[in-house]
C-alpha positions in Angstrom: 188.2 64.7 -114.8 185.6 62.4 -116.2 183.3 63.0 -119.2 179.6 62.7 -118.8 176.8 63.6 -121.2 174.4 66.2 -119.9 171.9 68.6 -121.5 173.5 72.0 -121.9 171.1 75.0 -121.7 173.5 77.2 -123.9 174.0 74.6 -126.6 170.3 73.4 -126.2 171.4 69.7 -126.7 173.1 66.8 -125.0 176.8 67.6 -125.0 179.9 66.1 -123.2 180.7 67.7 -119.8 183.9 67.4 -117.8 183.3 66.6 -114.2 186.1 66.7 -111.5 186.9 63.5 -109.5 187.5 63.2 -105.8 190.6 61.5 -104.7 189.0 59.2 -102.1 192.4 57.5 -101.2 193.9 60.9 -100.3 190.8 61.8 -98.2 190.9 58.4 -96.5 194.5 58.9 -95.5 193.8 62.4 -94.3 190.8 61.2 -92.3 193.0 58.4 -90.6 195.8 60.8 -89.8 193.5 63.5 -88.3 191.5 60.8 -86.4 188.3 61.5 -88.3 188.5 65.3 -88.3 188.8 65.4 -92.1 185.6 63.5 -92.7 183.3 66.6 -93.0 185.8 68.1 -95.5 185.9 64.9 -97.5 182.0 64.8 -97.6 181.8 68.4 -98.7 184.4 68.0 -101.4 182.8 64.8 -102.7 179.4 66.4 -102.9 180.7 69.5 -104.5 182.6 67.6 -107.2 179.6 65.4 -107.9 177.5 68.5 -108.6 179.9 70.3 -110.9 180.3 69.9 -114.6 181.7 72.0 -117.5 180.3 71.9 -121.0 183.2 71.0 -123.4 181.5 72.8 -126.2 180.5 76.2 -124.9 182.4 76.3 -121.5 179.3 76.7 -119.3 179.9 75.6 -115.8 177.1 73.9 -113.8 177.6 73.9 -110.1 175.7 72.5 -107.1 172.0 73.1 -106.9 171.8 73.9 -110.6 173.7 77.2 -110.4 175.7 78.1 -113.5 178.3 80.5 -114.8 180.2 81.1 -117.9 179.5 80.1 -121.4 178.2 82.3 -124.1 174.7 81.7 -125.6 175.2 80.4 -129.0 179.0 80.1 -128.7 179.6 77.0 -130.7 182.9 76.1 -132.3 183.0 77.2 -135.9 185.9 77.4 -138.4 185.9 81.2 -137.8 186.4 80.8 -134.0 188.2 77.5 -133.5 190.9 75.3 -135.0 192.1 71.8 -134.3 195.2 71.3 -132.3 197.9 69.6 -134.4 198.9 67.3 -131.6 195.7 66.1 -129.9 193.1 67.2 -132.6 190.9 68.9 -130.0 189.2 72.2 -130.9 190.8 75.3 -129.4 190.1 79.0 -129.9 191.8 80.5 -133.0 193.5 83.1 -130.8 195.0 80.5 -128.4 198.8 80.3 -128.0 198.7 77.0 -126.0 196.3 74.1 -126.4 194.3 73.8 -123.1 194.0 70.0 -123.6 197.6 68.9 -124.2 199.8 72.0 -123.7 201.0 72.1 -127.3 202.3 75.6 -128.4 200.2 77.0 -131.2 200.7 79.7 -133.7 197.7 82.1 -133.5 196.0 82.5 -136.9 
């Protein structure tokens, strides 16, 4: 995953978004082994990953062609809803038992 800054419609500001990466080496090897039959799959995966991004603030997912899902309008991290992970210092939901960033076990508060 790479982080890019995009305008989020839920947050109504420029926020960091996580974007999946394509393993081009793996797809190249699969294309060689299958004598080029894997090339259309590689192209579709690369285009799909290029068009996807997830807002790291509200969780809204933006897909290909501007489609979106998830995220809650106005759902911003506040001290009432989120706490910082003691290991990686990333914001996680207060009810979480495991940090989604580093896997650290948390005590729900």
